[in-house]
C-alpha positions as CSV (number, residue, x, y, z in Angstrom):
1,M,-17.1,20.5,-2.6
2,K,-14.0,20.3,-4.8
3,I,-11.1,18.1,-3.6
4,L,-7.7,17.7,-5.1
5,Q,-5.6,14.7,-4.3
6,I,-1.8,15.2,-4.5
7,I,0.7,12.4,-4.5
8,N,4.3,11.9,-5.8
9,S,3.2,9.6,-8.7
10,L,0.9,6.7,-9.5
11,D,3.7,4.1,-9.2
12,T,2.9,0.8,-7.5
13,G,2.2,1.2,-3.8
14,G,-0.6,1.1,-1.3
15,A,-1.3,4.8,-1.2
16,E,-1.2,5.0,-5.0
17,K,-3.5,2.0,-5.4
18,L,-5.9,3.5,-2.8
19,L,-6.4,6.6,-5.0
20,L,-6.9,4.5,-8.1
21,E,-9.7,2.5,-6.4
22,T,-11.3,5.3,-4.5
23,I,-11.5,8.3,-6.8
24,P,-14.2,6.7,-9.0
25,I,-16.3,5.9,-5.9
26,Y,-15.9,9.4,-4.5
27,I,-17.2,10.8,-7.8
28,E,-20.1,8.3,-7.8
29,K,-21.0,9.6,-4.3
30,G,-21.2,13.2,-5.6
31,V,-17.7,14.5,-4.6
32,E,-15.9,16.5,-7.3
33,M,-12.4,15.1,-7.1
34,D,-9.2,15.4,-9.3
35,I,-5.6,14.3,-8.8
36,L,-2.2,15.9,-9.2
37,V,1.0,13.9,-9.5
38,L,4.5,15.3,-9.2
39,N,5.7,12.8,-11.7
40,G,3.3,11.8,-14.4
41,K,5.1,8.7,-15.7
42,D,2.7,6.2,-17.2
43,Y,2.9,3.5,-14.6
44,P,0.1,0.9,-14.8
45,F,-2.0,2.6,-12.1
46,M,-1.7,5.9,-14.1
47,T,-2.7,4.2,-17.3
48,E,-5.7,2.5,-15.6
49,L,-6.9,5.8,-14.1
50,K,-6.7,7.5,-17.4
51,E,-8.8,4.7,-19.0
52,L,-11.5,5.2,-16.4
53,N,-11.8,8.8,-17.6
54,C,-13.5,9.8,-14.3
55,C,-11.4,12.8,-13.2
56,K,-8.9,15.4,-14.3
57,I,-5.3,14.2,-13.9
58,Y,-2.7,16.9,-13.6
59,S,1.0,16.1,-14.0
60,L,3.9,18.4,-13.1
61,G,6.2,16.7,-15.5
62,F,8.7,13.9,-15.2
63,Q,11.4,15.4,-13.0
64,S,12.4,13.9,-9.7
65,V,9.7,14.2,-7.0
66,Y,12.4,15.7,-4.8
67,N,13.0,18.7,-7.0
68,P,11.9,21.9,-5.2
69,I,10.6,23.4,-8.4
70,H,7.4,21.5,-7.7
71,I,6.6,24.1,-5.0
72,F,5.9,26.8,-7.6
73,K,4.2,24.4,-10.0
74,I,1.7,23.4,-7.3
75,I,0.6,27.0,-6.5
76,P,-1.9,27.5,-9.4
77,Y,-3.8,24.4,-8.4
78,L,-4.3,25.4,-4.8
79,K,-6.6,28.2,-5.8
80,K,-9.0,26.0,-7.7
81,Y,-10.0,23.6,-4.9
82,D,-11.6,23.8,-1.5
83,L,-9.5,21.0,0.1
84,I,-6.2,19.6,-0.8
85,H,-5.6,16.0,0.3
86,V,-1.9,15.1,0.3
87,H,-0.2,11.7,0.5
88,L,3.5,10.8,1.1
89,F,6.7,12.6,1.4
90,P,8.0,14.9,-0.3
91,A,4.6,16.0,-1.6
92,Q,3.8,16.5,2.1
93,Y,6.5,19.3,2.2
94,W,6.1,20.8,-1.2
95,V,2.3,21.5,-0.8
96,V,2.9,23.3,2.6
97,L,5.6,25.5,1.1
98,A,3.4,26.2,-2.0
99,K,0.6,27.3,0.4
100,L,3.0,29.6,2.3
101,V,4.5,31.2,-0.8
102,S,1.1,31.8,-2.4
103,F,-0.8,32.8,0.8
104,S,-3.4,30.3,-0.3
105,K,-6.5,29.8,2.0
106,S,-7.1,26.2,0.8
107,K,-7.3,23.8,3.7
108,L,-4.8,20.9,3.7
109,I,-5.3,17.3,4.8
110,F,-2.5,14.8,5.0
111,T,-2.8,11.0,5.3
112,E,0.1,9.3,7.2
113,H,0.5,5.9,5.6
114,N,3.6,4.5,7.4
115,T,4.5,3.7,11.0
116,S,8.1,4.5,10.3
117,N,10.2,6.9,8.3
118,R,13.8,8.1,8.3
119,R,12.9,11.6,9.1
120,L,11.8,10.6,12.6
121,E,15.1,9.0,13.2
122,S,17.0,12.3,12.6
123,Q,16.9,14.9,15.3
124,L,17.1,17.7,12.7
125,F,14.5,16.3,10.4
126,S,12.3,15.5,13.3
127,L,12.1,19.2,14.2
128,I,11.4,20.2,10.6
129,D,8.7,17.5,10.3
130,K,6.8,18.8,13.4
131,H,6.7,22.3,11.7
132,F,5.2,21.0,8.5
133,Y,2.5,18.9,10.2
134,R,1.2,22.1,11.8
135,F,0.0,23.5,8.5
136,Y,-2.4,20.6,8.0
137,T,-5.9,21.3,9.2
138,A,-6.4,17.5,9.6
139,V,-4.0,14.6,9.6
140,I,-5.6,11.2,8.9
141,C,-4.0,8.3,10.7
142,I,-4.7,4.8,9.2
143,T,-4.0,2.9,12.5
144,T,-4.1,3.6,16.2
145,E,-0.4,3.1,16.4
146,I,0.2,5.8,13.8
147,K,-2.1,8.2,15.7
148,E,-0.2,7.6,18.9
149,L,3.1,8.0,17.1
150,L,2.1,11.3,15.5
151,L,0.5,12.6,18.7
152,N,3.9,12.2,20.4
153,H,5.9,13.4,17.4
154,T,3.9,16.5,16.4
155,R,2.3,17.5,19.7
156,L,-0.7,18.5,17.5
157,P,-4.1,18.9,19.3
158,L,-5.8,15.5,19.4
159,T,-8.8,17.0,17.5
160,R,-6.6,17.4,14.4
161,L,-5.7,13.7,14.3
162,H,-8.4,11.5,12.8
163,L,-8.3,7.7,12.8
164,I,-9.6,6.4,9.5
165,E,-8.4,2.9,8.5
166,N,-7.7,2.3,4.9
167,G,-10.1,0.0,3.0
168,V,-10.0,-2.4,0.0
169,N,-12.5,-3.0,-2.8
170,L,-13.3,-6.5,-1.5
171,I,-15.7,-7.3,-4.3
172,N,-12.9,-7.1,-6.9
173,I,-10.9,-9.6,-4.9
174,I,-13.7,-12.0,-4.0
175,N,-15.1,-12.2,-7.6
176,A,-11.7,-12.6,-9.3
177,K,-11.1,-15.8,-11.2
178,A,-8.0,-17.9,-10.9
179,L,-5.6,-18.1,-13.9
180,K,-4.2,-21.3,-15.4
181,K,-0.7,-21.7,-14.0
182,E,0.7,-22.6,-17.3
183,D,-0.7,-19.4,-18.8
184,I,1.4,-17.4,-16.3
185,N,4.6,-19.3,-17.0
186,V,5.1,-22.3,-19.3
187,S,7.4,-24.0,-16.7
188,L,4.6,-24.3,-14.2
189,K,2.6,-27.5,-13.6
190,H,-0.9,-27.7,-12.3
191,T,0.4,-29.7,-9.3
192,D,2.8,-26.9,-8.3
193,K,2.0,-25.1,-5.1
194,I,2.2,-21.3,-5.4
195,I,3.4,-18.8,-2.8
196,I,2.9,-15.1,-3.7
197,Q,4.1,-11.8,-2.4
198,V,2.7,-8.5,-3.8
199,S,5.0,-5.6,-2.9
200,S,7.5,-3.2,-4.3
201,F,11.2,-4.1,-4.0
202,R,12.3,-1.8,-1.2
203,P,14.2,-2.6,2.0
204,Q,10.9,-2.3,4.0
205,K,9.4,-5.3,2.2
206,D,12.3,-7.8,2.8
207,Q,11.6,-10.2,0.0
208,A,15.0,-11.8,0.8
209,T,13.6,-13.6,3.8
210,L,10.9,-15.2,1.7
211,I,13.4,-16.1,-1.0
212,R,15.7,-17.8,1.6
213,A,12.7,-19.7,3.0
214,M,12.1,-21.2,-0.5
215,K,15.5,-23.1,-0.1
216,L,13.9,-25.0,2.9
217,L,10.8,-26.0,1.0
218,P,10.1,-28.9,-1.5
219,D,10.8,-28.3,-5.2
220,N,7.1,-28.3,-6.2
221,I,6.6,-25.1,-4.2
222,K,7.1,-22.0,-6.5
223,L,7.2,-18.3,-5.6
224,F,5.6,-15.4,-7.5
225,L,7.1,-12.0,-6.6
226,I,4.8,-9.2,-7.9
227,G,6.1,-5.7,-8.2
228,D,9.2,-3.7,-9.1
229,G,11.7,-1.4,-7.4
230,L,15.3,-0.6,-6.6
231,L,16.1,-3.9,-4.9
232,R,14.7,-6.2,-7.5
233,N,18.2,-6.7,-9.0
234,D,19.5,-7.7,-5.6
235,C,16.7,-10.2,-5.1
236,E,17.3,-11.7,-8.5
237,A,21.0,-12.0,-7.6
238,L,20.0,-13.8,-4.4
239,V,17.8,-16.2,-6.3
240,M,20.8,-17.0,-8.6
241,K,23.1,-17.5,-5.6
242,L,20.7,-20.0,-4.1
243,Y,20.0,-21.8,-7.4
244,L,16.3,-21.0,-7.2
245,Q,15.9,-19.6,-10.8
246,K,13.3,-22.3,-11.7
247,R,11.3,-21.8,-8.5
248,V,11.2,-18.0,-8.0
249,L,9.4,-16.1,-10.7
250,F,9.6,-12.3,-10.9
251,L,6.4,-11.2,-12.6
252,G,6.9,-7.4,-12.5
253,L,4.1,-4.9,-12.3
254,R,0.7,-6.5,-12.8
255,I,-2.8,-5.2,-13.0
256,D,-4.3,-8.7,-12.6
257,V,-3.3,-9.1,-8.9
258,P,-6.7,-10.3,-7.8
259,Q,-6.5,-13.1,-10.3
260,L,-2.9,-14.0,-9.3
261,L,-4.0,-14.1,-5.6
262,K,-6.7,-16.6,-6.6
263,T,-4.2,-18.7,-8.5
264,S,-1.8,-18.9,-5.5
265,D,-2.0,-21.3,-2.5
266,I,-0.5,-19.1,0.2
267,V,-0.1,-15.3,0.3
268,V,2.9,-13.9,2.2
269,L,4.1,-10.4,3.2
270,S,7.5,-10.4,4.9
271,S,7.8,-6.7,5.6
272,K,9.8,-5.1,8.3
273,Y,7.0,-2.6,9.0
274,E,3.8,-1.3,7.3
275,G,1.2,1.4,7.8
276,L,-2.1,-0.3,7.2
277,S,-1.2,-2.8,4.4
278,L,-3.7,-3.0,1.7
279,S,-1.9,-6.0,0.3
280,S,-2.5,-7.8,3.6
281,I,-6.3,-7.1,3.5
282,E,-6.4,-8.2,-0.2
283,G,-4.5,-11.4,0.7
284,M,-6.9,-12.2,3.6
285,A,-9.9,-11.6,1.3
286,S,-8.6,-13.8,-1.5
287,G,-9.6,-17.1,0.0
288,K,-6.0,-18.1,0.7
289,P,-4.2,-18.3,4.0
290,F,-2.2,-15.1,4.7
291,V,1.2,-15.3,6.4
292,A,2.9,-12.1,7.6
293,S,5.8,-10.9,9.7
294,D,4.9,-9.9,13.3
295,V,5.7,-6.2,12.9
296,P,3.8,-2.9,13.3
297,G,1.1,-2.4,10.7
298,L,0.7,-6.2,10.1
299,S,0.4,-7.6,13.6
300,E,-2.8,-5.7,14.4
301,I,-4.5,-6.8,11.2
302,V,-3.3,-10.4,11.0
303,K,-3.5,-11.4,14.6
304,N,-6.3,-13.9,15.3
305,A,-6.8,-14.3,11.5
306,G,-3.7,-15.2,9.5
307,V,-0.4,-16.5,10.7
308,L,2.4,-14.4,12.1
309,F,6.1,-15.2,12.1
310,E,9.1,-13.4,13.6
311,C,10.4,-10.8,11.2
312,G,13.4,-12.2,9.3
313,D,13.1,-15.8,10.7
314,V,13.5,-17.9,7.5
315,K,13.0,-21.3,9.2
316,E,9.8,-20.3,11.0
317,L,8.4,-18.9,7.8
318,A,9.2,-22.1,5.9
319,D,7.8,-24.3,8.7
320,I,4.5,-22.3,8.6
321,I,4.2,-22.8,4.9
322,K,4.8,-26.5,5.2
323,E,2.2,-26.9,8.0
324,L,-0.4,-25.0,5.9
325,L,0.2,-27.2,2.9
326,D,0.4,-30.5,4.8
327,N,-2.6,-29.9,7.1
328,P,-5.9,-29.3,5.1
329,K,-8.0,-28.5,8.3
330,Y,-5.4,-25.9,9.5
331,Y,-5.3,-24.4,6.0
332,S,-9.1,-24.1,5.8
333,D,-9.4,-22.7,9.4
334,V,-6.9,-19.9,8.5
335,V,-8.7,-19.1,5.3
336,L,-12.0,-18.7,7.0
337,S,-10.5,-16.5,9.8
338,C,-8.7,-14.3,7.2
339,Q,-11.9,-13.8,5.2
340,A,-13.9,-12.9,8.3
341,K,-11.2,-10.3,9.3
342,A,-11.0,-8.8,5.9
343,V,-14.8,-8.0,5.9
344,G,-14.1,-5.2,8.3
345,Y,-11.9,-3.3,5.9
346,G,-14.4,-2.6,3.1
347,I,-13.6,0.5,1.0
348,N,-16.9,2.2,1.3
349,R,-16.6,2.6,5.1
350,M,-13.3,4.4,4.6
351,I,-14.7,6.7,1.9
352,D,-17.8,7.6,3.9
353,S,-15.5,8.6,6.8
354,H,-13.4,10.7,4.5
355,I,-16.4,12.5,3.1
356,L,-17.7,13.3,6.6
357,L,-14.3,14.7,7.5
358,Y,-14.2,16.8,4.3
359,K,-17.7,18.2,5.0
360,S,-16.8,19.0,8.6
361,L,-13.7,20.9,7.6
362,L,-15.6,23.0,5.0
363,E,-18.3,23.8,7.6
């Protein structure tokens, strides 16, 4: 069984991290698996996968992932593999078009990672989208909500939609060791309380709400923002406007996220929506209380474990953070509930489900 994973790049993101963590485990379980990226830039995840030296990594160059030339570059790879597992748009479209142009018989699988995308909001793109989904032998939905959304959107037979929740390598999170705060930034004191959010800087993630909440919190509370993206400059400008430069630290892309989670006191994710957020599972597994906006893709995971706040409500978020830091019993209770919930999202369960699906499609 030869599987090729195709994704836009190995930039920071949940789908990208999932491939970095799972490909070595698939190979350990006897699955021959390689990866193809439309853009082969050496992001930290790409560098880490290369260092593991566990699979072939194909790159189509460094052009924009939206360049249609990728259709023709993908064609030679389709003939070499039994199954092609695709992630994210526009790779989702380019692979289908490559299959049609080349008359390839390779079976296609697509994982839908998000509960929302702009294509669904456009009547024209919605019609086009339905057409492309029909060329996938199987579509993996990472939450029940996504499955219901796609069932209504694509009108595909229910047998082609498979619910397989994403998983996290919990051992890496649980066994991570906290860093010294002063080693992260010389301005930090060991008495400082640390809030952390791990996410790319995109409109979906809404770091602005968390930054504004910092203005309502005591000066000894500091914020780590991990990641990069188009809206980072906007967030930095907001920090300047609110005079929070000494309290909000932009740490950029990091490969020591488990250690940073252990160093923090509270983990937050202020997104406007998610698919099945790996960051939320990692946050709950870290031994710290997890706070998230009450939105699709987070509500289902965090409910009855971490603490939910109304999306965009700066004051409610600040009040929750204060309560957690001022009430040790409440803090401890939330930590224990989060850890118990995270156990159900181990990475091996997800991988075994994928392997069963791969085998069933090849049979």
